[in-house]
SEMAR-27749 format. One record per residue (C-alpha): residue in three letters; residue number from 0; x, y, z; chain. Coordinates in nm, 4 decimals, always signed. Example, Ala and Ser with C-alpha at 12.3 -4.5 7.8 and 13.67 -1.06 7.14 Angstrom:
! residues 2
<residuo: ALA; num: 0; xx: +1.2300; yy: -0.4500; zz: +0.7800; cadena: A>
<residuo: SER; num: 1; xx: +1.3670; yy: -0.1060; zz: +0.7140; cadena: A>
This chain:
! residues 272
<residuo: MET; num: 0; xx: +12.3136; yy: -4.2012; zz: +18.0363; cadena: A>
<residuo: SER; num: 1; xx: +12.5158; yy: -4.3602; zz: +18.3431; cadena: A>
<residuo: ALA; num: 2; xx: +12.4650; yy: -4.0339; zz: +18.5121; cadena: A>
<residuo: SER; num: 3; xx: +12.1112; yy: -4.0448; zz: +18.4895; cadena: A>
<residuo: SER; num: 4; xx: +12.0782; yy: -4.4149; zz: +18.5677; cadena: A>
<residuo: PRO; num: 5; xx: +12.0847; yy: -4.3824; zz: +18.9577; cadena: A>
<residuo: ALA; num: 6; xx: +11.8010; yy: -4.1062; zz: +18.9375; cadena: A>
<residuo: LEU; num: 7; xx: +11.6142; yy: -4.3166; zz: +18.6999; cadena: A>
<residuo: ARG; num: 8; xx: +11.6169; yy: -4.5951; zz: +18.9327; cadena: A>
<residuo: ALA; num: 9; xx: +11.5324; yy: -4.3781; zz: +19.2130; cadena: A>
<residuo: GLY; num: 10; xx: +11.2241; yy: -4.2633; zz: +19.0323; cadena: A>
<residuo: GLN; num: 11; xx: +11.0992; yy: -4.6184; zz: +18.9661; cadena: A>
<residuo: ILE; num: 12; xx: +11.1455; yy: -4.7184; zz: +19.3257; cadena: A>
<residuo: VAL; num: 13; xx: +10.9622; yy: -4.4203; zz: +19.4364; cadena: A>
<residuo: PHE; num: 14; xx: +10.6723; yy: -4.4714; zz: +19.1866; cadena: A>
<residuo: GLY; num: 15; xx: +10.6650; yy: -4.8461; zz: +19.2747; cadena: A>
<residuo: ALA; num: 16; xx: +10.6391; yy: -4.7508; zz: +19.6411; cadena: A>
<residuo: ALA; num: 17; xx: +10.3673; yy: -4.5053; zz: +19.5771; cadena: A>
<residuo: VAL; num: 18; xx: +10.1486; yy: -4.7586; zz: +19.3653; cadena: A>
<residuo: VAL; num: 19; xx: +10.1928; yy: -5.0127; zz: +19.6312; cadena: A>
<residuo: PHE; num: 20; xx: +10.0677; yy: -4.7704; zz: +19.9231; cadena: A>
<residuo: PHE; num: 21; xx: +9.7728; yy: -4.6796; zz: +19.7031; cadena: A>
<residuo: LEU; num: 22; xx: +9.6833; yy: -5.0235; zz: +19.6796; cadena: A>
<residuo: VAL; num: 23; xx: +9.7363; yy: -5.1291; zz: +20.0183; cadena: A>
<residuo: ALA; num: 24; xx: +9.6317; yy: -4.8015; zz: +20.2081; cadena: A>
<residuo: PRO; num: 25; xx: +9.2698; yy: -4.9132; zz: +20.2073; cadena: A>
<residuo: ILE; num: 26; xx: +9.3267; yy: -5.2316; zz: +20.3622; cadena: A>
<residuo: ILE; num: 27; xx: +9.5695; yy: -5.1028; zz: +20.6267; cadena: A>
<residuo: ALA; num: 28; xx: +9.2851; yy: -4.8365; zz: +20.7067; cadena: A>
<residuo: ILE; num: 29; xx: +8.9988; yy: -5.1050; zz: +20.7621; cadena: A>
<residuo: LEU; num: 30; xx: +9.1727; yy: -5.3773; zz: +20.9212; cadena: A>
<residuo: PRO; num: 31; xx: +9.2424; yy: -5.2108; zz: +21.2797; cadena: A>
<residuo: LEU; num: 32; xx: +8.8795; yy: -5.0985; zz: +21.2779; cadena: A>
<residuo: ALA; num: 33; xx: +8.7630; yy: -5.4724; zz: +21.3250; cadena: A>
<residuo: PHE; num: 34; xx: +8.9056; yy: -5.4162; zz: +21.7015; cadena: A>
<residuo: ASN; num: 35; xx: +8.7483; yy: -5.1012; zz: +21.7804; cadena: A>
<residuo: SER; num: 36; xx: +8.5230; yy: -5.1132; zz: +22.0598; cadena: A>
<residuo: SER; num: 37; xx: +8.3131; yy: -4.8034; zz: +21.9482; cadena: A>
<residuo: VAL; num: 38; xx: +7.9918; yy: -4.8576; zz: +21.7498; cadena: A>
<residuo: PHE; num: 39; xx: +8.1064; yy: -4.6193; zz: +21.4520; cadena: A>
<residuo: LEU; num: 40; xx: +8.3508; yy: -4.6874; zz: +21.1719; cadena: A>
<residuo: ASN; num: 41; xx: +8.5982; yy: -4.3983; zz: +21.2417; cadena: A>
<residuo: TYR; num: 42; xx: +8.9336; yy: -4.2860; zz: +21.4120; cadena: A>
<residuo: PRO; num: 43; xx: +9.0480; yy: -4.2483; zz: +21.6689; cadena: A>
<residuo: MET; num: 44; xx: +8.9668; yy: -4.5939; zz: +21.8319; cadena: A>
<residuo: GLU; num: 45; xx: +8.8391; yy: -4.5792; zz: +22.1626; cadena: A>
<residuo: SER; num: 46; xx: +8.9652; yy: -4.9057; zz: +22.2654; cadena: A>
<residuo: VAL; num: 47; xx: +9.0854; yy: -5.2509; zz: +22.1600; cadena: A>
<residuo: SER; num: 48; xx: +8.7982; yy: -5.5160; zz: +22.1607; cadena: A>
<residuo: SER; num: 49; xx: +8.6852; yy: -5.8551; zz: +21.9970; cadena: A>
<residuo: ARG; num: 50; xx: +8.3254; yy: -5.7832; zz: +22.0377; cadena: A>
<residuo: TRP; num: 51; xx: +8.2510; yy: -5.7506; zz: +21.6533; cadena: A>
<residuo: PHE; num: 52; xx: +8.4274; yy: -6.0910; zz: +21.5987; cadena: A>
<residuo: VAL; num: 53; xx: +8.1803; yy: -6.2332; zz: +21.8693; cadena: A>
<residuo: GLU; num: 54; xx: +7.8957; yy: -6.0408; zz: +21.6770; cadena: A>
<residuo: LEU; num: 55; xx: +7.9973; yy: -6.2541; zz: +21.3683; cadena: A>
<residuo: GLN; num: 56; xx: +7.9853; yy: -6.5878; zz: +21.5689; cadena: A>
<residuo: THR; num: 57; xx: +7.6447; yy: -6.5074; zz: +21.7588; cadena: A>
<residuo: SER; num: 58; xx: +7.4471; yy: -6.3605; zz: +21.4759; cadena: A>
<residuo: ASP; num: 59; xx: +7.2320; yy: -6.6011; zz: +21.2992; cadena: A>
<residuo: THR; num: 60; xx: +7.2599; yy: -6.3548; zz: +20.9841; cadena: A>
<residuo: TRP; num: 61; xx: +7.6214; yy: -6.3391; zz: +20.9704; cadena: A>
<residuo: ARG; num: 62; xx: +7.6780; yy: -6.7118; zz: +21.0566; cadena: A>
<residuo: ARG; num: 63; xx: +7.4575; yy: -6.8087; zz: +20.7716; cadena: A>
<residuo: ALA; num: 64; xx: +7.6193; yy: -6.5978; zz: +20.5398; cadena: A>
<residuo: ILE; num: 65; xx: +7.9563; yy: -6.7464; zz: +20.6336; cadena: A>
<residuo: LEU; num: 66; xx: +7.8244; yy: -7.0823; zz: +20.5983; cadena: A>
<residuo: ASN; num: 67; xx: +7.6635; yy: -6.9943; zz: +20.2459; cadena: A>
<residuo: SER; num: 68; xx: +7.9727; yy: -6.8598; zz: +20.1294; cadena: A>
<residuo: LEU; num: 69; xx: +8.1816; yy: -7.1736; zz: +20.2148; cadena: A>
<residuo: ILE; num: 70; xx: +7.9281; yy: -7.3981; zz: +20.0769; cadena: A>
<residuo: ILE; num: 71; xx: +7.8965; yy: -7.2017; zz: +19.7371; cadena: A>
<residuo: GLY; num: 72; xx: +8.2675; yy: -7.1253; zz: +19.7379; cadena: A>
<residuo: CYS; num: 73; xx: +8.3578; yy: -7.4948; zz: +19.7547; cadena: A>
<residuo: GLY; num: 74; xx: +8.0981; yy: -7.6179; zz: +19.5175; cadena: A>
<residuo: ALA; num: 75; xx: +8.2025; yy: -7.3436; zz: +19.2759; cadena: A>
<residuo: THR; num: 76; xx: +8.5702; yy: -7.4309; zz: +19.3278; cadena: A>
<residuo: ALA; num: 77; xx: +8.5045; yy: -7.8172; zz: +19.2587; cadena: A>
<residuo: LEU; num: 78; xx: +8.3098; yy: -7.7529; zz: +18.9535; cadena: A>
<residuo: SER; num: 79; xx: +8.5083; yy: -7.4780; zz: +18.7979; cadena: A>
<residuo: THR; num: 80; xx: +8.8425; yy: -7.6641; zz: +18.8623; cadena: A>
<residuo: VAL; num: 81; xx: +8.6969; yy: -7.9873; zz: +18.6589; cadena: A>
<residuo: ILE; num: 82; xx: +8.5762; yy: -7.7737; zz: +18.3711; cadena: A>
<residuo: GLY; num: 83; xx: +8.8811; yy: -7.5530; zz: +18.3692; cadena: A>
<residuo: THR; num: 84; xx: +9.1467; yy: -7.8322; zz: +18.3601; cadena: A>
<residuo: LEU; num: 85; xx: +8.9501; yy: -8.0407; zz: +18.0985; cadena: A>
<residuo: ALA; num: 86; xx: +8.9236; yy: -7.7288; zz: +17.8957; cadena: A>
<residuo: ALA; num: 87; xx: +9.2901; yy: -7.6390; zz: +17.9355; cadena: A>
<residuo: LEU; num: 88; xx: +9.3828; yy: -8.0068; zz: +17.8334; cadena: A>
<residuo: GLY; num: 89; xx: +9.1586; yy: -7.9614; zz: +17.5493; cadena: A>
<residuo: LEU; num: 90; xx: +9.2942; yy: -7.6230; zz: +17.4176; cadena: A>
<residuo: ARG; num: 91; xx: +9.6526; yy: -7.7592; zz: +17.4682; cadena: A>
<residuo: HIS; num: 92; xx: +9.6444; yy: -7.9468; zz: +17.1350; cadena: A>
<residuo: ALA; num: 93; xx: +9.7155; yy: -7.7584; zz: +16.8180; cadena: A>
<residuo: ARG; num: 94; xx: +9.5136; yy: -7.9872; zz: +16.6063; cadena: A>
<residuo: LEU; num: 95; xx: +9.1720; yy: -7.8721; zz: +16.7767; cadena: A>
<residuo: PRO; num: 96; xx: +8.9766; yy: -7.6831; zz: +16.5421; cadena: A>
<residuo: PHE; num: 97; xx: +8.9030; yy: -7.2992; zz: +16.6314; cadena: A>
<residuo: ALA; num: 98; xx: +9.1286; yy: -7.3585; zz: +16.9438; cadena: A>
<residuo: ASN; num: 99; xx: +9.1996; yy: -6.9714; zz: +16.9666; cadena: A>
<residuo: LEU; num: 100; xx: +8.8291; yy: -6.8941; zz: +16.9239; cadena: A>
<residuo: LEU; num: 101; xx: +8.7180; yy: -7.1428; zz: +17.1958; cadena: A>
<residuo: ARG; num: 102; xx: +8.9829; yy: -7.0107; zz: +17.4318; cadena: A>
<residuo: VAL; num: 103; xx: +8.8536; yy: -6.6610; zz: +17.3902; cadena: A>
<residuo: MET; num: 104; xx: +8.5142; yy: -6.7852; zz: +17.4538; cadena: A>
<residuo: PHE; num: 105; xx: +8.6315; yy: -6.9540; zz: +17.7988; cadena: A>
<residuo: LEU; num: 106; xx: +8.7869; yy: -6.6311; zz: +17.8900; cadena: A>
<residuo: LEU; num: 107; xx: +8.4973; yy: -6.4147; zz: +17.8121; cadena: A>
<residuo: PRO; num: 108; xx: +8.3503; yy: -6.4028; zz: +18.1749; cadena: A>
<residuo: MET; num: 109; xx: +8.6657; yy: -6.2132; zz: +18.2828; cadena: A>
<residuo: VAL; num: 110; xx: +8.6105; yy: -5.9194; zz: +18.0635; cadena: A>
<residuo: VAL; num: 111; xx: +8.2240; yy: -5.9307; zz: +18.0223; cadena: A>
<residuo: PRO; num: 112; xx: +8.0716; yy: -5.6559; zz: +18.2737; cadena: A>
<residuo: ALA; num: 113; xx: +7.9076; yy: -5.8588; zz: +18.5673; cadena: A>
<residuo: VAL; num: 114; xx: +7.5915; yy: -5.7024; zz: +18.5473; cadena: A>
<residuo: VAL; num: 115; xx: +7.5573; yy: -5.8182; zz: +18.1998; cadena: A>
<residuo: LEU; num: 116; xx: +7.6076; yy: -6.1712; zz: +18.2951; cadena: A>
<residuo: GLY; num: 117; xx: +7.3938; yy: -6.1178; zz: +18.6152; cadena: A>
<residuo: VAL; num: 118; xx: +7.1188; yy: -6.0063; zz: +18.4008; cadena: A>
<residuo: GLY; num: 119; xx: +7.1691; yy: -6.2841; zz: +18.1453; cadena: A>
<residuo: MET; num: 120; xx: +7.1501; yy: -6.5596; zz: +18.4164; cadena: A>
<residuo: GLN; num: 121; xx: +6.8524; yy: -6.4153; zz: +18.5864; cadena: A>
<residuo: ILE; num: 122; xx: +6.6553; yy: -6.4631; zz: +18.2697; cadena: A>
<residuo: LEU; num: 123; xx: +6.7928; yy: -6.8227; zz: +18.1880; cadena: A>
<residuo: TYR; num: 124; xx: +6.7414; yy: -6.9241; zz: +18.5707; cadena: A>
<residuo: THR; num: 125; xx: +6.4064; yy: -6.8326; zz: +18.5519; cadena: A>
<residuo: ARG; num: 126; xx: +6.3258; yy: -7.0435; zz: +18.2732; cadena: A>
<residuo: LEU; num: 127; xx: +6.5075; yy: -7.3106; zz: +18.4086; cadena: A>
<residuo: GLY; num: 128; xx: +6.3941; yy: -7.2910; zz: +18.7699; cadena: A>
<residuo: LEU; num: 129; xx: +6.7244; yy: -7.2333; zz: +18.9068; cadena: A>
<residuo: ALA; num: 130; xx: +6.6573; yy: -6.8846; zz: +19.0638; cadena: A>
<residuo: SER; num: 131; xx: +6.7103; yy: -6.8600; zz: +19.4246; cadena: A>
<residuo: THR; num: 132; xx: +6.8800; yy: -7.1951; zz: +19.4614; cadena: A>
<residuo: TYR; num: 133; xx: +7.2146; yy: -7.3067; zz: +19.5807; cadena: A>
<residuo: LEU; num: 134; xx: +7.2809; yy: -7.4977; zz: +19.2537; cadena: A>
<residuo: GLY; num: 135; xx: +7.2120; yy: -7.1872; zz: +19.0544; cadena: A>
<residuo: VAL; num: 136; xx: +7.4472; yy: -6.9663; zz: +19.2535; cadena: A>
<residuo: ILE; num: 137; xx: +7.7008; yy: -7.2136; zz: +19.2491; cadena: A>
<residuo: VAL; num: 138; xx: +7.6799; yy: -7.2600; zz: +18.8703; cadena: A>
<residuo: ALA; num: 139; xx: +7.7027; yy: -6.8786; zz: +18.8276; cadena: A>
<residuo: HIS; num: 140; xx: +7.9944; yy: -6.8494; zz: +19.0416; cadena: A>
<residuo: ALA; num: 141; xx: +8.1725; yy: -7.1307; zz: +18.8556; cadena: A>
<residuo: VAL; num: 142; xx: +8.1459; yy: -6.9567; zz: +18.5287; cadena: A>
<residuo: LEU; num: 143; xx: +8.3246; yy: -6.6518; zz: +18.6590; cadena: A>
<residuo: CYS; num: 144; xx: +8.5794; yy: -6.8931; zz: +18.8156; cadena: A>
<residuo: VAL; num: 145; xx: +8.6469; yy: -7.1375; zz: +18.5205; cadena: A>
<residuo: PRO; num: 146; xx: +8.8627; yy: -6.8645; zz: +18.3237; cadena: A>
<residuo: PHE; num: 147; xx: +9.1109; yy: -6.8494; zz: +18.6385; cadena: A>
<residuo: VAL; num: 148; xx: +9.1538; yy: -7.2193; zz: +18.6289; cadena: A>
<residuo: ILE; num: 149; xx: +9.2067; yy: -7.2241; zz: +18.2502; cadena: A>
<residuo: VAL; num: 150; xx: +9.4930; yy: -6.9584; zz: +18.2656; cadena: A>
<residuo: SER; num: 151; xx: +9.6737; yy: -7.1226; zz: +18.5611; cadena: A>
<residuo: VAL; num: 152; xx: +9.6417; yy: -7.4784; zz: +18.4254; cadena: A>
<residuo: SER; num: 153; xx: +9.7279; yy: -7.3724; zz: +18.0794; cadena: A>
<residuo: ALA; num: 154; xx: +10.0423; yy: -7.2204; zz: +18.2112; cadena: A>
<residuo: SER; num: 155; xx: +10.1458; yy: -7.5381; zz: +18.3984; cadena: A>
<residuo: LEU; num: 156; xx: +10.0702; yy: -7.7388; zz: +18.0991; cadena: A>
<residuo: GLY; num: 157; xx: +10.2925; yy: -7.5248; zz: +17.8744; cadena: A>
<residuo: GLY; num: 158; xx: +10.5839; yy: -7.6061; zz: +18.0966; cadena: A>
<residuo: ILE; num: 159; xx: +10.5630; yy: -7.9760; zz: +18.0509; cadena: A>
<residuo: ASP; num: 160; xx: +10.8065; yy: -8.1255; zz: +17.8107; cadena: A>
<residuo: GLY; num: 161; xx: +10.6075; yy: -8.3192; zz: +17.5451; cadena: A>
<residuo: SER; num: 162; xx: +10.8818; yy: -8.5739; zz: +17.5089; cadena: A>
<residuo: ILE; num: 163; xx: +10.7917; yy: -8.7252; zz: +17.8621; cadena: A>
<residuo: GLU; num: 164; xx: +10.4508; yy: -8.7890; zz: +17.7462; cadena: A>
<residuo: ARG; num: 165; xx: +10.5813; yy: -8.9259; zz: +17.4266; cadena: A>
<residuo: ALA; num: 166; xx: +10.8122; yy: -9.1458; zz: +17.5861; cadena: A>
<residuo: ALA; num: 167; xx: +10.5525; yy: -9.2701; zz: +17.8263; cadena: A>
<residuo: SER; num: 168; xx: +10.3250; yy: -9.3650; zz: +17.5319; cadena: A>
<residuo: SER; num: 169; xx: +10.6147; yy: -9.5230; zz: +17.3507; cadena: A>
<residuo: LEU; num: 170; xx: +10.6705; yy: -9.7568; zz: +17.6250; cadena: A>
<residuo: GLY; num: 171; xx: +10.3039; yy: -9.8801; zz: +17.6221; cadena: A>
<residuo: ALA; num: 172; xx: +10.1150; yy: -9.6579; zz: +17.8594; cadena: A>
<residuo: ASN; num: 173; xx: +9.7712; yy: -9.5875; zz: +17.7476; cadena: A>
<residuo: PRO; num: 174; xx: +9.6415; yy: -9.2106; zz: +17.7157; cadena: A>
<residuo: ALA; num: 175; xx: +9.4609; yy: -9.2312; zz: +18.0562; cadena: A>
<residuo: THR; num: 176; xx: +9.7737; yy: -9.3701; zz: +18.2318; cadena: A>
<residuo: VAL; num: 177; xx: +9.9832; yy: -9.1147; zz: +18.0838; cadena: A>
<residuo: PHE; num: 178; xx: +9.7738; yy: -8.8294; zz: +18.1978; cadena: A>
<residuo: ARG; num: 179; xx: +9.7240; yy: -9.0003; zz: +18.5549; cadena: A>
<residuo: ARG; num: 180; xx: +10.0966; yy: -9.0605; zz: +18.5981; cadena: A>
<residuo: ILE; num: 181; xx: +10.2720; yy: -8.8145; zz: +18.4066; cadena: A>
<residuo: THR; num: 182; xx: +10.0422; yy: -8.5123; zz: +18.2959; cadena: A>
<residuo: LEU; num: 183; xx: +9.8366; yy: -8.4625; zz: +18.6140; cadena: A>
<residuo: PRO; num: 184; xx: +10.1274; yy: -8.4665; zz: +18.8619; cadena: A>
<residuo: LEU; num: 185; xx: +10.3244; yy: -8.2206; zz: +18.6865; cadena: A>
<residuo: ALA; num: 186; xx: +10.0300; yy: -7.9745; zz: +18.6083; cadena: A>
<residuo: LEU; num: 187; xx: +9.9020; yy: -8.0278; zz: +18.9874; cadena: A>
<residuo: PRO; num: 188; xx: +10.0521; yy: -7.6930; zz: +19.1185; cadena: A>
<residuo: GLY; num: 189; xx: +9.8652; yy: -7.5173; zz: +18.8202; cadena: A>
<residuo: VAL; num: 190; xx: +9.5432; yy: -7.7150; zz: +18.9182; cadena: A>
<residuo: VAL; num: 191; xx: +9.5566; yy: -7.6135; zz: +19.2862; cadena: A>
<residuo: SER; num: 192; xx: +9.6556; yy: -7.2541; zz: +19.2134; cadena: A>
<residuo: GLY; num: 193; xx: +9.3482; yy: -7.2322; zz: +18.9868; cadena: A>
<residuo: ALA; num: 194; xx: +9.1372; yy: -7.3904; zz: +19.2493; cadena: A>
<residuo: VAL; num: 195; xx: +9.2646; yy: -7.1141; zz: +19.5101; cadena: A>
<residuo: PHE; num: 196; xx: +9.2192; yy: -6.8146; zz: +19.2861; cadena: A>
<residuo: ALA; num: 197; xx: +8.8679; yy: -6.9933; zz: +19.1904; cadena: A>
<residuo: PHE; num: 198; xx: +8.7657; yy: -6.9969; zz: +19.5682; cadena: A>
<residuo: ALA; num: 199; xx: +8.8823; yy: -6.6291; zz: +19.6337; cadena: A>
<residuo: THR; num: 200; xx: +8.6860; yy: -6.5030; zz: +19.3267; cadena: A>
<residuo: SER; num: 201; xx: +8.3812; yy: -6.7066; zz: +19.4800; cadena: A>
<residuo: LEU; num: 202; xx: +8.4372; yy: -6.5501; zz: +19.8141; cadena: A>
<residuo: ASP; num: 203; xx: +8.4384; yy: -6.1983; zz: +19.6680; cadena: A>
<residuo: GLU; num: 204; xx: +8.1717; yy: -6.1946; zz: +19.4105; cadena: A>
<residuo: VAL; num: 205; xx: +7.8672; yy: -5.9780; zz: +19.4851; cadena: A>
<residuo: VAL; num: 206; xx: +7.7185; yy: -5.8548; zz: +19.1554; cadena: A>
<residuo: ILE; num: 207; xx: +7.6283; yy: -6.2039; zz: +19.0231; cadena: A>
<residuo: THR; num: 208; xx: +7.5069; yy: -6.3207; zz: +19.3414; cadena: A>
<residuo: LEU; num: 209; xx: +7.2589; yy: -5.9946; zz: +19.3710; cadena: A>
<residuo: PHE; num: 210; xx: +7.0745; yy: -6.1385; zz: +19.0566; cadena: A>
<residuo: VAL; num: 211; xx: +7.0786; yy: -6.5166; zz: +19.0940; cadena: A>
<residuo: ALA; num: 212; xx: +7.0624; yy: -6.5725; zz: +19.4641; cadena: A>
<residuo: GLY; num: 213; xx: +6.7685; yy: -6.5623; zz: +19.6976; cadena: A>
<residuo: PRO; num: 214; xx: +6.7612; yy: -6.4833; zz: +20.0793; cadena: A>
<residuo: ASN; num: 215; xx: +6.8775; yy: -6.8214; zz: +20.1901; cadena: A>
<residuo: GLN; num: 216; xx: +7.1560; yy: -6.8023; zz: +19.9561; cadena: A>
<residuo: ARG; num: 217; xx: +7.3123; yy: -6.4725; zz: +20.0823; cadena: A>
<residuo: THR; num: 218; xx: +7.6768; yy: -6.4993; zz: +20.1018; cadena: A>
<residuo: LEU; num: 219; xx: +7.9190; yy: -6.2888; zz: +20.3360; cadena: A>
<residuo: ALA; num: 220; xx: +8.0175; yy: -6.0576; zz: +20.0610; cadena: A>
<residuo: ARG; num: 221; xx: +7.6479; yy: -6.0152; zz: +19.9717; cadena: A>
<residuo: GLN; num: 222; xx: +7.5691; yy: -5.9487; zz: +20.3502; cadena: A>
<residuo: MET; num: 223; xx: +7.8363; yy: -5.6956; zz: +20.3857; cadena: A>
<residuo: PHE; num: 224; xx: +7.7120; yy: -5.5097; zz: +20.0793; cadena: A>
<residuo: ALA; num: 225; xx: +7.3710; yy: -5.5109; zz: +20.2330; cadena: A>
<residuo: SER; num: 226; xx: +7.4699; yy: -5.3953; zz: +20.5712; cadena: A>
<residuo: ILE; num: 227; xx: +7.6578; yy: -5.0907; zz: +20.4098; cadena: A>
<residuo: ARG; num: 228; xx: +7.3348; yy: -4.9857; zz: +20.2640; cadena: A>
<residuo: GLU; num: 229; xx: +7.1003; yy: -5.0622; zz: +20.5886; cadena: A>
<residuo: ASN; num: 230; xx: +7.3481; yy: -5.0052; zz: +20.8752; cadena: A>
<residuo: VAL; num: 231; xx: +7.7113; yy: -4.9163; zz: +20.8752; cadena: A>
<residuo: SER; num: 232; xx: +7.8536; yy: -5.1450; zz: +21.1531; cadena: A>
<residuo: PRO; num: 233; xx: +8.1975; yy: -5.2414; zz: +21.2837; cadena: A>
<residuo: THR; num: 234; xx: +8.0805; yy: -5.6013; zz: +21.2223; cadena: A>
<residuo: ILE; num: 235; xx: +8.1509; yy: -5.5292; zz: +20.8298; cadena: A>
<residuo: ALA; num: 236; xx: +8.5047; yy: -5.4388; zz: +20.9291; cadena: A>
<residuo: ALA; num: 237; xx: +8.5570; yy: -5.7799; zz: +21.1261; cadena: A>
<residuo: ALA; num: 238; xx: +8.3874; yy: -5.9625; zz: +20.8172; cadena: A>
<residuo: ALA; num: 239; xx: +8.6397; yy: -5.7771; zz: +20.5919; cadena: A>
<residuo: PHE; num: 240; xx: +8.9255; yy: -5.8681; zz: +20.8167; cadena: A>
<residuo: LEU; num: 241; xx: +8.8420; yy: -6.2207; zz: +20.7736; cadena: A>
<residuo: LEU; num: 242; xx: +8.7835; yy: -6.1940; zz: +20.3858; cadena: A>
<residuo: ILE; num: 243; xx: +9.1168; yy: -6.0049; zz: +20.3594; cadena: A>
<residuo: ILE; num: 244; xx: +9.3131; yy: -6.2625; zz: +20.5732; cadena: A>
<residuo: GLY; num: 245; xx: +9.1702; yy: -6.5480; zz: +20.4089; cadena: A>
<residuo: THR; num: 246; xx: +9.2488; yy: -6.4143; zz: +20.0761; cadena: A>
<residuo: LEU; num: 247; xx: +9.6123; yy: -6.3230; zz: +20.1546; cadena: A>
<residuo: CYS; num: 248; xx: +9.6425; yy: -6.6830; zz: +20.2846; cadena: A>
<residuo: LEU; num: 249; xx: +9.5052; yy: -6.8225; zz: +19.9731; cadena: A>
<residuo: ALA; num: 250; xx: +9.7297; yy: -6.6077; zz: +19.7551; cadena: A>
<residuo: GLY; num: 251; xx: +10.0356; yy: -6.7034; zz: +19.9731; cadena: A>
<residuo: LEU; num: 252; xx: +9.9344; yy: -7.0559; zz: +19.8930; cadena: A>
<residuo: ALA; num: 253; xx: +9.9345; yy: -7.0036; zz: +19.5191; cadena: A>
<residuo: GLY; num: 254; xx: +10.2539; yy: -6.8414; zz: +19.5486; cadena: A>
<residuo: LEU; num: 255; xx: +10.4082; yy: -7.1153; zz: +19.7373; cadena: A>
<residuo: LEU; num: 256; xx: +10.2790; yy: -7.3459; zz: +19.4691; cadena: A>
<residuo: ARG; num: 257; xx: +10.4114; yy: -7.1818; zz: +19.1795; cadena: A>
<residuo: TRP; num: 258; xx: +10.7557; yy: -7.1532; zz: +19.3600; cadena: A>
<residuo: ARG; num: 259; xx: +10.7573; yy: -7.5229; zz: +19.3927; cadena: A>
<residuo: GLN; num: 260; xx: +10.6334; yy: -7.5666; zz: +19.0348; cadena: A>
<residuo: SER; num: 261; xx: +10.9439; yy: -7.3555; zz: +18.9279; cadena: A>
<residuo: ARG; num: 262; xx: +11.1958; yy: -7.5509; zz: +19.1230; cadena: A>
<residuo: LEU; num: 263; xx: +11.0398; yy: -7.8808; zz: +18.9998; cadena: A>
<residuo: ALA; num: 264; xx: +11.0604; yy: -7.7551; zz: +18.6396; cadena: A>
<residuo: LYS; num: 265; xx: +11.4384; yy: -7.6438; zz: +18.6942; cadena: A>
<residuo: ALA; num: 266; xx: +11.5185; yy: -7.9703; zz: +18.8674; cadena: A>
<residuo: VAL; num: 267; xx: +11.3878; yy: -8.1708; zz: +18.5634; cadena: A>
<residuo: ALA; num: 268; xx: +11.5748; yy: -7.9264; zz: +18.3224; cadena: A>
<residuo: ASP; num: 269; xx: +11.8975; yy: -7.9727; zz: +18.5145; cadena: A>
<residuo: GLY; num: 270; xx: +11.8459; yy: -8.3494; zz: +18.5208; cadena: A>
<residuo: ALA; num: 271; xx: +11.7993; yy: -8.3379; zz: +18.1308; cadena: A>
């Protein structure tokens, strides 16, 4: 067994490296093309140029798409963070009837095909008068983002020692004060992480946007999809570069918050 352990470990490392390369290779392939001076998305690159980033800044279509993505992303993030945090707080209590069923219902948007959600929302929005409106797109994106917030906040709430909250209550603090002074600060890294993932999910969403958004609500991801169908331009690579870098920055922020939360939990445990 000991003789085979080094070989097994080497195999695991090789397999892990191959999986990482398979996942990262498309990103590595597309990022340099954002700086290609040619009008074609191919290698070898003719020369290095920032003309396609200038195109993103000067084109009314792309600027409107970027602005729409920021408006819809911020709106969906705010709405889903509030709903997801409240839902996680409610599902935290074991006394809640049908808690597991409710949790499954909240997490359904993660597993239901986006096309099914899109068709259903399109039918519903037509009856409610929300079709092709910013509010409708924000609500649709928030539906997709809520599960990520619930998972993140629930994990943070699960790491909170209930005796701290009970001690605050025994000292005369009402539930609102306990939540504001004890629960929320301890769960804040999870709330922020959930908001980060919600914003990244909204930025990348295409399918739902195809069904519920109109011409005035075309997001950056939707514009990229349309450009690929109509005319493949290196501007798509420049837009993809911005999306990838933005997503990586958000993921790094979420990882940093998780690291700080683990250090805080460890410090609390050591102090106890």
